[in-house]
DORO-681562 format. One record per atom (N, C-alpha, C): residue number from 1; residue in one letter; atom name; x, y, z. Coordinates in steps of 0.02 Angstrom, whole numbers, always signed. Layout:
     k   r    a        x        y        z
   NUM   A   CA        X        Y        Z
...
This chain:
     k   r    a        x        y        z
     1   X    N      +42      -60       +0
     1   X   CA       +0       +0       +0
     1   X    C      +44      +62       +0
     2   X    N      +29     +109      -44
     2   X   CA      +67     +170      -50
     2   X    C      +51     +218       +7
     3   X    N     +103     +246      +40
     3   X   CA      +92     +294      +93
     3   X    C      +62     +358      +65
     4   X    N      +30     +397     +110
     4   X   CA       -5     +457      +88
     4   X    C      +38     +505      +49
     5   X    N     +101     +512      +69
     5   X   CA     +144     +560      +36
     5   X    C     +192     +527      -14
     6   X    N     +167     +476      -48
     6   X   CA     +205     +443     -100
     6   X    C     +162     +436     -163
     7   X    N     +196     +432     -220
     7   X   CA     +161     +415     -282
     7   X    C     +207     +373     -325
     8   X    N     +176     +329     -364
     8   X   CA     +213     +282     -405
     8   X    C     +180     +279     -474
     9   X    N     +221     +281     -526
     9   X   CA     +196     +272     -595
     9   X    C     +233     +213     -626
    10   X    N     +196     +168     -658
    10   X   CA     +226     +108     -687
    10   X    C     +204     +100     -760
    11   X    N     +254      +93     -804
    11   X   CA     +243      +76     -874
    11   X    C     +194     +123     -908
    12   X    N     +203     +188     -899
    12   X   CA     +157     +237     -925
    12   X    C     +171     +251     -999
    13   X    N     +117     +251    -1037
    13   X   CA     +120     +269    -1109
    13   X    C      +67     +321    -1123
    14   X    N      +86     +373    -1160
    14   X   CA      +39     +425    -1178
    14   X    C      +56     +451    -1248
    15   X    N       +4     +457    -1289
    15   X   CA      +13     +485    -1356
    15   X    C      -44     +532    -1372
    16   X    N      -35     +572    -1423
    16   X   CA      -87     +617    -1447
    16   X    C      -95     +608    -1522
    17   X    N     -156     +615    -1545
    17   X   CA     -170     +611    -1616
    17   X    C     -154     +678    -1648
    18   X    N     -119     +676    -1705
    18   X   CA     -103     +736    -1743
    18   X    C     -124     +726    -1815
    19   X    N     -116     +777    -1855
    19   X   CA     -134     +771    -1926
    19   X    C      -91     +719    -1961
    20   X    N      -31     +708    -1935
    20   X   CA      +14     +660    -1966
    20   X    C      +10     +590    -1935
    21   X    N      -37     +582    -1888
    21   X   CA      -45     +517    -1856
    21   X    C      -39     +523    -1781
    22   X    N       -5     +474    -1750
    22   X   CA       +1     +472    -1678
    22   X    C      +70     +497    -1657
    23   X    N      +71     +543    -1608
    23   X   CA     +133     +567    -1581
    23   X    C     +142     +539    -1511
    24   X    N     +194     +500    -1502
    24   X   CA     +209     +472    -1436
    24   X    C     +242     +527    -1394
    25   X    N     +215     +538    -1335
    25   X   CA     +242     +588    -1290
    25   X    C     +281     +556    -1234
    26   X    N     +253     +503    -1205
    26   X   CA     +286     +467    -1150
    26   X    C     +278     +393    -1163
    27   X    N     +333     +355    -1153
    27   X   CA     +331     +284    -1167
    27   X    C     +373     +246    -1115
    28   X    N     +346     +191    -1089
    28   X   CA     +382     +148    -1042
    28   X    C     +410     +188     -984
    29   X    N     +368     +229     -954
    29   X   CA     +390     +273     -900
    29   X    C     +379     +241     -833
    30   X    N     +431     +242     -791
    30   X   CA     +426     +219     -722
    30   X    C     +454     +272     -677
    31   X    N     +417     +289     -625
    31   X   CA     +434     +346     -584
    31   X    C     +407     +337     -514
    32   X    N     +445     +361     -465
    32   X   CA     +422     +357     -396
    32   X    C     +446     +419     -358
    33   X    N     +404     +446     -315
    33   X   CA     +422     +504     -275
    33   X    C     +393     +498     -205
    34   X    N     +428     +525     -156
    34   X   CA     +405     +525      -87
    34   X    C     +414     +593      -56
    35   X    N     +421     +597      +10
    35   X   CA     +427     +662      +43
    35   X    C     +486     +703      +16
    36   X    N     +476     +768      +11
    36   X   CA     +526     +812      -18
    36   X    C     +502     +835      -87
    37   X    N     +547     +866     -124
    37   X   CA     +530     +895     -190
    37   X    C     +570     +860     -244
    38   X    N     +536     +828     -289
    38   X   CA     +567     +796     -347
    38   X    C     +555     +841     -408
    39   X    N     +607     +855     -445
    39   X   CA     +600     +896     -505
    39   X    C     +602     +855     -568
    40   X    N     +560     +872     -616
    40   X   CA     +559     +841     -682
    40   X    C     +581     +895     -732
    41   X    N     +635     +882     -767
    41   X   CA     +661     +933     -813
    41   X    C     +661     +908     -884
    42   X    N     +640     +952     -930
    42   X   CA     +642     +939    -1002
    42   X    C     +631    +1004    -1038
    43   X    N     +652    +1009    -1100
    43   X   CA     +636    +1069    -1139
    43   X    C     +561    +1077    -1148
    44   X    N     +540    +1137    -1166
    44   X   CA     +469    +1150    -1178
    44   X    C     +443    +1104    -1233
    45   X    N     +382    +1079    -1223
    45   X   CA     +349    +1038    -1273
    45   X    C     +371     +965    -1274
    46   X    N     +406     +943    -1222
    46   X   CA     +431     +874    -1220
    46   X    C     +393     +829    -1172
    47   X    N     +335     +850    -1148
    47   X   CA     +292     +804    -1111
    47   X    C     +292     +810    -1036
    48   X    N     +329     +857    -1008
    48   X   CA     +334     +859     -935
    48   X    C     +268     +882     -903
    49   X    N     +234     +931     -933
    49   X   CA     +170     +952     -905
    49   X    C     +118     +897     -913
    50   X    N     +119     +862     -969
    50   X   CA      +74     +805     -978
    50   X    C      +86     +752     -924
    51   X    N     +149     +738     -911
    51   X   CA     +165     +690     -858
    51   X    C     +140     +714     -790
    52   X    N     +152     +777     -775
    52   X   CA     +131     +804     -710
    52   X    C      +55     +798     -703
    53   X    N      +19     +814     -755
    53   X   CA      -54     +811     -752
    53   X    C      -78     +739     -745
    54   X    N      -43     +692     -775
    54   X   CA      -62     +621     -765
    54   X    C      -47     +599     -694
    55   X    N      +10     +619     -667
    55   X   CA      +26     +601     -598
    55   X    C      -26     +628     -550
    56   X    N      -54     +686     -567
    56   X   CA     -104     +718     -523
    56   X    C     -175     +692     -536
    57   X    N     -184     +653     -589
    57   X   CA     -251     +627     -604
    57   X    C     -292     +674     -647
    58   X    N     -261     +726     -675
    58   X   CA     -297     +773     -717
    58   X    C     -301     +750     -789
    59   X    N     -257     +704     -808
    59   X   CA     -259     +670     -873
    59   X    C     -249     +596     -861
    60   X    N     -270     +555     -908
    60   X   CA     -266     +483     -902
    60   X    C     -216     +455     -952
    61   X    N     -169     +413     -930
    61   X   CA     -123     +382     -978
    61   X    C     -159     +333    -1023
    62   X    N     -130     +321    -1082
    62   X   CA     -159     +271    -1127
    62   X    C     -152     +201    -1097
    63   X    N      -97     +190    -1063
    63   X   CA      -87     +125    -1029
    63   X    C      -38     +136     -971
    64   X    N      -36      +88     -926
    64   X   CA       +6      +93     -868
    64   X    C      -35     +108     -805
    65   X    N       +0     +116     -750
    65   X   CA      -33     +125     -686
    65   X    C       -1     +181     -646
    66   X    N      -43     +223     -616
    66   X   CA      -19     +275     -571
    66   X    C      -54     +266     -504
    67   X    N      -14     +260     -451
    67   X   CA      -41     +253     -384
    67   X    C      -21     +313     -342
    68   X    N      -70     +348     -318
    68   X   CA      -59     +402     -271
    68   X    C      -79     +378     -202
    69   X    N      -38     +393     -152
    69   X   CA      -55     +372      -85
    69   X    C     -114     +409      -56
    70   X    N     -130     +465      -86
    70   X   CA     -187     +506      -63
    70   X    C     -215     +543     -123
    71   X    N     -280     +553     -121
    71   X   CA     -313     +595     -172
    71   X    C     -320     +667     -148
    72   X    N     -292     +681      -90
    72   X   CA     -292     +750      -65
    72   X    C     -230     +784      -93
    73   X    N     -237     +815     -152
    73   X   CA     -180     +844     -186
    73   X    C     -190     +920     -194
    74   X    N     -134     +953     -206
    74   X   CA     -135    +1024     -224
    74   X    C      -98    +1032     -290
    75   X    N     -120    +1079     -332
    75   X   CA      -90    +1088     -398
    75   X    C      -79    +1162     -409
    76   X    N      -17    +1181     -421
    76   X   CA       +0    +1250     -439
    76   X    C       +8    +1252     -515
    77   X    N      -39    +1284     -549
    77   X   CA      -38    +1288     -622
    77   X    C      +11    +1342     -646
    78   X    N      +30    +1338     -709
    78   X   CA      +74    +1388     -738
    78   X    C      +44    +1458     -734
    79   X    N      -21    +1462     -748
    79   X   CA      -55    +1527     -746
    79   X    C      -88    +1536     -678
    80   X    N      -96    +1598     -657
    80   X   CA     -130    +1613     -594
    80   X    C     -205    +1603     -602
    81   X    N     -232    +1553     -567
    81   X   CA     -304    +1539     -572
    81   X    C     -341    +1568     -511
    82   X    N     -337    +1633     -505
    82   X   CA     -371    +1667     -450
    82   X    C     -432    +1703     -477
    83   X    N     -482    +1713     -434
    83   X   CA     -543    +1747     -454
    83   X    C     -536    +1821     -440
    84   X    N     -536    +1863     -492
    84   X   CA     -521    +1934     -482
    84   X    C     -572    +1971     -440
    85   X    N     -633    +1944     -435
    85   X   CA     -685    +1978     -396
    85   X    C     -687    +1955     -324
    86   X    N     -640    +1913     -304
    86   X   CA     -636    +1891     -235
    86   X    C     -569    +1913     -204
    87   X    N     -571    +1928     -140
    87   X   CA     -510    +1947     -104
    87   X    C     -465    +1886      -94
    88   X    N     -405    +1899      -68
    88   X   CA     -359    +1844      -53
    88   X    C     -393    +1793       -7
    89   X    N     -423    +1816      +46
    89   X   CA     -456    +1771      +93
    89   X    C     -514    +1734      +59
    90   X    N     -553    +1769      +20
    90   X   CA     -611    +1738      -13
    90   X    C     -589    +1687      -65
    91   X    N     -533    +1700     -100
    91   X   CA     -507    +1651     -148
    91   X    C     -488    +1586     -113
    92   X    N     -460    +1592      -54
    92   X   CA     -439    +1532      -17
    92   X    C     -500    +1495      +11
    93   X    N     -548    +1531      +37
    93   X   CA     -609    +1498      +61
    93   X    C     -645    +1462       +4
    94   X    N     -643    +1491      -55
    94   X   CA     -680    +1464     -112
    94   X    C     -657    +1393     -131
    95   X    N     -592    +1379     -123
    95   X   CA     -566    +1314     -145
    95   X    C     -566    +1263      -89
    96   X    N     -586    +1282      -29
    96   X   CA     -591    +1234      +26
    96   X    C     -653    +1189      +18
    97   X    N     -646    +1126      +38
    97   X   CA     -704    +1082      +39
    97   X    C     -753    +1103      +94
    98   X    N     -725    +1119     +151
    98   X   CA     -764    +1144     +207
    98   X    C     -730    +1206     +234
    99   X    N     -769    +1255     +251
    99   X   CA     -740    +1318     +273
    99   X    C     -700    +1308     +337
   100   X    N     -638    +1332     +336
   100   X   CA     -593    +1326     +394
   100   X    C     -551    +1389     +395
   101   X    N     -576    +1439     +431
   101   X   CA     -542    +1504     +432
   101   X    C     -474    +1500     +467
   102   X    N     -466    +1454     +514
   102   X   CA     -401    +1446     +547
   102   X    C     -348    +1423     +497
   103   X    N     -368    +1376     +454
   103   X   CA     -321    +1353     +402
   103   X    C     -306    +1408     +352
   104   X    N     -356    +1447     +334
   104   X   CA     -345    +1504     +289
   104   X    C     -293    +1551     +319
   105   X    N     -302    +1568     +382
   105   X   CA     -255    +1613     +415
   105   X    C     -185    +1583     +418
   106   X    N     -182    +1518     +431
   106   X   CA     -118    +1483     +434
   106   X    C      -81    +1486     +368
   107   X    N     -118    +1473     +313
   107   X   CA      -87    +1472     +247
   107   X    C      -66    +1543     +226
   108   X    N     -106    +1592     +243
   108   X   CA      -87    +1661     +228
   108   X    C      -20    +1678     +261
   109   X    N      -11    +1654     +322
   109   X   CA      +54    +1664     +356
   109   X    C     +109    +1624     +322
   110   X    N      +94    +1562     +303
   110   X   CA     +144    +1519     +272
   110   X    C     +174    +1551     +209
   111   X    N     +130    +1581     +168
   111   X   CA     +154    +1610     +105
   111   X    C     +169    +1684     +111
   112   X    N     +167    +1709     +171
   112   X   CA     +186    +1779     +186
   112   X    C     +142    +1829     +148
   113   X    N      +77    +1821     +155
   113   X   CA      +30    +1869     +128
   113   X    C       -8    +1907     +183
   114   X    N      +20    +1907     +244
   114   X   CA      -12    +1944     +298
   114   X    C      -17    +2017     +279
   115   X    N      -74    +2047     +295
   115   X   CA      -86    +2116     +278
   115   X    C     -120    +2126     +211
   116   X    N     -124    +2072     +172
   116   X   CA     -157    +2076     +106
   116   X    C     -219    +2033     +102
   117   X    N     -244    +2011     +160
   117   X   CA     -301    +1965     +162
   117   X    C     -362    +1992     +126
   118   X    N     -372    +2057     +129
   118   X   CA     -432    +2087     +100
   118   X    C     -418    +2122      +33
   119   X    N     -359    +2110       +6
   119   X   CA     -342    +2140      -59
   119   X    C     -369    +2096     -116
   120   X    N     -386    +2127     -172
   120   X   CA     -407    +2092     -232
   120   X    C     -346    +2076     -275
   121   X    N     -349    +2025     -316
   121   X   CA     -290    +2006     -356
   121   X    C     -260    +2063     -396
   122   X    N     -301    +2108     -424
   122   X   CA     -274    +2163     -463
   122   X    C     -233    +2211     -421
   123   X    N     -240    +2206     -355
   123   X   CA     -202    +2249     -310
   123   X    C     -137    +2217     -287
   124   X    N     -124    +2156     -310
   124   X   CA      -64    +2119     -290
   124   X    C      -10    +2123     -343
   125   X    N      +52    +2119     -322
   125   X   CA     +108    +2115     -369
   125   X    C     +110    +2046     -400
   126   X    N     +152    +2037     -451
   126   X   CA     +157    +1972     -483
   126   X    C     +180    +1918     -435
   127   X    N     +228    +1934     -392
   127   X   CA     +252    +1886     -343
   127   X    C     +199    +1868     -293
   128   X    N     +159    +1916     -272
   128   X   CA     +105    +1903     -224
   128   X    C      +51    +1860     -255
   129   X    N      +38    +1870     -319
   129   X   CA      -12    +1828     -353
   129   X    C      +12    +1755     -356
   130   X    N      +78    +1745     -367
   130   X   CA     +103    +1677     -367
   130   X    C      +98    +1646     -297
   131   X    N     +108    +1687     -246
   131   X   CA     +101    +1662     -177
   131   X    C      +28    +1643     -164
   132   X    N      -18    +1682     -191
   132   X   CA      -89    +1666     -183
   132   X    C     -106    +1601     -219
   133   X    N      -78    +1591     -278
   133   X   CA      -89    +1529     -315
   133   X    C      -61    +1469     -275
   134   X    N       -3    +1478     -245
   134   X   CA      +25    +1426     -202
   134   X    C      -20    +1414     -142
   135   X    N      -45    +1468     -112
   135   X   CA      -89    +1461      -54
   135   X    C     -152    +1423      -72
   136   X    N     -179    +1434     -132
   136   X   CA     -239    +1397     -153
   136   X    C     -226    +1321     -154
   137   X    N     -165    +1302     -174
   137   X   CA     -148    +1231     -176
   137   X    C     -136    +1203     -106
   138   X    N     -117    +1246      -59
   138   X   CA      -99    +1222       +8
   138   X    C     -157    +1223      +58
   139   X    N     -209    +1262      +43
   139   X   CA     -259    +1276      +94
   139   X    C     -299    +1214     +115
   140   X    N     -299    +1162      +73
   140   X   CA     -333    +1100      +91
   140   X    C     -285    +1048     +120
   141   X    N     -226    +1072     +142
   141   X   CA     -176    +1029     +174
   141   X    C     -162     +966     +133
   142   X    N     -136     +974      +72
   142   X   CA     -127     +916      +28
   142   X    C      -71     +870      +53
   143   X    N      -77     +807      +36
   143   X   CA      -23     +759      +49
   143   X    C      +27     +758       -8
   144   X    N       +4     +776      -68
   144   X   CA      +46     +778     -127
   144   X    C      +35     +845     -162
   145   X    N      +89     +879     -179
   145   X   CA      +86     +945     -210
   145   X    C     +119     +943     -278
   146   X    N      +85     +969     -330
   146   X   CA     +112     +971     -397
   146   X    C     +124    +1043     -417
   147   X    N     +182    +1057     -446
   147   X   CA     +201    +1126     -463
   147   X    C     +221    +1128     -537
   148   X    N     +181    +1161     -577
   148   X   CA     +193    +1166     -650
   148   X    C     +223    +1234     -665
   149   X    N     +289    +1236     -679
   149   X   CA     +324    +1299     -692
   149   X    C     +304    +1352     -640
   150   X    N     +317    +1340     -576
   150   X   CA     +290    +1383     -524
   150   X    C     +317    +1454     -523
   151   X    N     +374    +1466     -559
   151   X   CA     +404    +1532     -556
   151   X    C     +394    +1573     -619
   152   X    N     +343    +1554     -659
   152   X   CA     +330    +1589     -721
   152   X    C     +320    +1663     -710
   153   X    N     +357    +1704     -747
   153   X   CA     +347    +1776     -746
   153   X    C     +379    +1813     -689
   154   X    N     +419    +1778     -647
   154   X   CA     +450    +1811     -589
   154   X    C     +523    +1827     -603
   155   X    N     +547    +1881     -571
   155   X   CA     +618    +1897     -577
   155   X    C     +658    +1854     -528
   156   X    N     +724    +1858     -534
   156   X   CA     +767    +1813     -495
   156   X    C     +759    +1822     -420
   157   X    N     +751    +1884     -398
   157   X   CA     +744    +1897     -326
   157   X    C     +681    +1864     -299
   158   X    N     +626    +1871     -336
   158   X   CA     +563    +1840     -314
   158   X    C     +566    +1764     -318
   159   X    N     +600    +1738     -369
   159   X   CA     +608    +1666     -374
   159   X    C     +645    +1639     -313
   160   X    N     +697    +1675     -292
   160   X   CA     +734    +1654     -234
   160   X    C     +691    +1652     -171
   161   X    N     +651    +1704     -161
   161   X   CA     +607    +1707     -103
   161   X    C     +556    +1650     -104
   162   X    N     +524    +1640     -162
   162   X   CA     +472    +1589     -166
   162   X    C     +501    +1519     -160
   163   X    N     +561    +1510     -187
   163   X   CA     +596    +1446     -181
   163   X    C     +606    +1429     -107
   164   X    N     +631    +1477      -69
   164   X   CA     +642    +1465       +3
   164   X    C     +577    +1448      +39
   165   X    N     +523    +1483      +20
   165   X   CA     +459    +1471      +53
   165   X    C     +432    +1401      +38
   166   X    N     +436    +1381      -26
   166   X   CA     +410    +1315      -45
   166   X    C     +451    +1261      -11
   167   X    N     +517    +1267      -10
   167   X   CA     +559    +1217      +23
   167   X    C     +542    +1211      +97
   168   X    N     +532    +1268     +129
   168   X   CA     +516    +1268     +200
   168   X    C     +448    +1235     +213
   169   X    N     +398    +1252     +173
   169   X   CA     +331    +1224     +182
   169   X    C     +332    +1149     +171
   170   X    N     +364    +1125     +119
   170   X   CA     +367    +1054     +104
   170   X    C     +405    +1017     +159
   171   X    N     +460    +1045     +181
   171   X   CA     +500    +1013     +234
   171   X    C     +460    +1008     +299
   172   X    N     +428    +1062     +318
   172   X   CA     +393    +1063     +382
   172   X    C     +331    +1019     +382
   173   X    N     +299    +1012     +324
   173   X   CA     +236     +973     +320
   173   X    C     +248     +900     +303
   174   X    N     +307     +883     +277
   174   X   CA     +323     +814     +260
   174   X    C     +286     +788     +200
   175   X    N     +263     +833     +156
   175   X   CA     +224     +812      +98
   175   X    C     +270     +792      +40
   176   X    N     +241     +760       -9
   176   X   CA     +275     +743      -72
   176   X    C     +259     +799     -122
   177   X    N     +310     +826     -153
   177   X   CA     +300     +878     -204
   177   X    C     +338     +859     -267
   178   X    N     +306     +873     -324
   178   X   CA     +337     +861     -389
   178   X    C     +332     +925     -429
   179   X    N     +388     +949     -454
   179   X   CA     +391    +1011     -492
   179   X    C     +418     +999     -561
   180   X    N     +391    +1034     -611
   180   X   CA     +418    +1030     -678
   180   X    C     +441    +1100     -700
   181   X    N     +495    +1100     -739
   181   X   CA     +521    +1162     -766
   181   X    C     +570    +1145     -822
   182   X    N     +580    +1192     -868
   182   X   CA     +632    +1184     -918
   182   X    C     +695    +1221     -897
   183   X    N     +692    +1253     -839
   183   X   CA     +748    +1291     -813
   183   X    C     +786    +1250     -761
   184   X    N     +845    +1225     -780
   184   X   CA     +884    +1182     -736
   184   X    C     +903    +1219     -672
   185   X    N     +923    +1281     -677
   185   X   CA     +945    +1318     -618
   185   X    C     +890    +1324     -566
   186   X    N     +828    +1336     -589
   186   X   CA     +772    +1343     -543
   186   X    C     +760    +1277     -506
   187   X    N     +762    +1222     -542
   187   X   CA     +749    +1157     -510
   187   X    C     +806    +1138     -463
   188   X    N     +867    +1154     -481
   188   X   CA     +923    +1138     -437
   188   X    C     +917    +1173     -370
   189   X    N     +891    +1235     -371
   189   X   CA     +883    +1273     -309
   189   X    C     +825    +1247     -267
   190   X    N     +773    +1221     -301
   190   X   CA     +711    +1203     -268
   190   X    C     +710    +1131     -242
   191   X    N     +738    +1085     -281
   191   X   CA     +723    +1014     -272
   191   X    C     +776     +975     -233
   192   X    N     +752     +921     -202
   192   X   CA     +797     +873     -170
   192   X    C     +831     +829     -222
   193   X    N     +797     +815     -276
   193   X   CA     +825     +776     -330
   193   X    C     +792     +798     -395
   194   X    N     +827     +786     -450
   194   X   CA     +801     +803     -516
   194   X    C     +809     +743     -562
   195   X    N     +757     +728     -599
   195   X   CA     +762     +676     -651
   195   X    C     +745     +708     -717
   196   X    N     +774     +683     -771
   196   X   CA     +765     +713     -837
   196   X    C     +717     +672     -879
   197   X    N     +678     +707     -918
   197   X   CA     +628     +675     -961
   197   X    C     +647     +689    -1034
   198   X    N     +660     +637    -1072
   198   X   CA     +672     +649    -1143
   198   X    C     +605     +644    -1180
   199   X    N     +606     +644    -1245
   199   X   CA     +543     +649    -1283
   199   X    C     +497     +589    -1272
   200   X    N     +525     +531    -1255
   200   X   CA     +482     +472    -1252
   200   X    C     +478     +441    -1182
   201   X    N     +527     +452    -1140
   201   X   CA     +525     +416    -1077
   201   X    C     +564     +452    -1024
   202   X    N     +550     +433     -963
   202   X   CA     +587     +458     -905
   202   X    C     +642     +410     -888
   203   X    N     +704     +436     -884
   203   X   CA     +760     +394     -865
   203   X    C     +771     +401     -790
   204   X    N     +744     +356     -752
   204   X   CA     +746     +363     -679
   204   X    C     +816     +355     -652
   205   X    N     +863     +334     -693
   205   X   CA     +932     +329     -670
   205   X    C     +969     +396     -678
   206   X    N     +939     +442     -714
   206   X   CA     +972     +506     -726
   206   X    C     +954     +556     -671
   207   X    N     +991     +552     -617
   207   X   CA     +979     +595     -560
   207   X    C    +1035     +647     -557
   208   X    N    +1016     +710     -558
   208   X   CA    +1066     +765     -559
   208   X    C    +1085     +781     -487
């Protein structure tokens, strides 16, 4: 039985239909992750976001098996999926299964958005919006966290701050996190380990 903060993928195959036929994206993929942050690195368009979405259950592989120890997951998308007509606090309440204001307050502190609880997204800086997006993924206390290009649109200083915050949150909570990026430097700063994804498969022996 897979522990809550673990996930396993076995013999994963995924393809997409194109005008020229079938394009294989992932083939014979085997992958495992546990507590800490595992990074998946590949150039843009090489299947890493597809893999992340399959690991999270947002897409289904053509064949193979994915086992998540828990279905209580958080997902940080590339784009900020915040509701512009709701405040920071209201955005976090909106994604909760059951209202828990104590958890909302806790997560606001975790991502360092104190003082902006009643601000609307248009009143936030780019870095603060990314923190809000991260908070949305954390507010339900996930056992597994998925991060899809989490630093999109941020400058180096903000990336450094957010990297430190994510590492601290994952370490303190003991959750499993998987991040994808085409930027090697970003993943090296964020992750406990990095594996590389080529066009067809994940080489689990390739640990940076």
